[in-house]
Residue, then its C-alpha position, 0 to 999 in steps of 0.5 A: m687560882r684565877n687571881k694568882v695567875v693574873a696577880r703573876l702576870c701583873l707582876g710580870v708587867v711591872i718588872l717588864e716595865m722597869i726593866v725596860i726603863l733601866l735598859s733604856w737609861i743605860s742605853g741613852s746614857i752611852a749612846p744619846l743618839g742611839w735606839f733608846n731615849n734616856p727615860f730620866l731626861g726632861e722631856s721624857i719625864r714631862w711626857m710621863f706626867r703629862n700622859m699618865m691618864s691618857v695612856m690607859a684610857s684606850d678602847w681595850l680597856v673599854a671593851v674589858l668594862l663592857v665585857a664585865v657588865s655583860y657577864g654580870g647581867l647574863k650571870g645575875s639574871g639567870l640567862a647564862d644558866a637557862i642557856r646552858s640548860l638547853s645545850p645538849s651538852g649541858g651535863k648536870a647542869k640541864r634541867q627543866l626550865m620553869y614556865r617564866e624562864r621559858m617565857g623570858l628565853r622566848t622574849a630574849a629571842a624574839m628581842s634578838m630577832i628584832f635586833l638583827l632585822f633592824l640592823i639588816v634593814l639599816l645595812f640594806l637602806p639605799e645610801s646606808l649610814l651604816l656602811s663606810v664611803t666605799g658601801s662595805v661593812y669593813g672600816s664602817p660605822l657597824y664595823f667599829a660598833t660590832f662589839p659595843l652592841l653585842c655587849l649592850w645587846a647582852t645587857f639589855v636582854s639579860v635584864v628583860y629576862g631577869i625581870i620576866r623570870g622574877t630574879y630583878d625585882s628592884v633597880t638595885k638587884v639590876f645594878n649589882s649584878f653588873f657591880d659583881g661582873i666588874s668586880r669578878f673581871s677586876p683582876y683582868i681590868l688591873l692587868v689591862m691598865l698595866v699592859l697598857h702603861c707598860y706598852s706606851v712607855i716602851k713606845m716612847l723610849i723606842r726612838 
């Protein structure tokens, strides 16, 4: 069901891009100095060939890949299921955790506290390197790195939990969980790539 919806969205984005290109061609032919550039002129064609890769090299695509890797780690290590078991609304998923699972959760919680304290210390140090020029968090290196840091933290903690629990007894299993996460998010990765390309083409065609 999920893949079916994403497939239709991908098709919709492709059709939208084709319609915009067609309308731009018609508009550019009728009114060369109008709102739209002609997509079949030399300048437009050169732009499309030159920027075919760069239009998809976006922070959004990197963000989806980071989420996919983090999801694979959390799911493959069993950390996501363990956290769900602790939830009061766990329902059928709620169960008694084993000793190694409890140890893994305690270690993950301790590592999270250390990580948080480390960031707080860096923030409140004199002339903190993580604050902006005006001394605020907004626009600072920490502001831009918050999302990647959370994904990397989730990935690292899930690996540690998986090792303690015994889920990961080889490097291959660790990376297999990451690959599974990317595989599960592959429809969204393709959708993001198509949306980025469509957006860039529309931006180029509209004057």
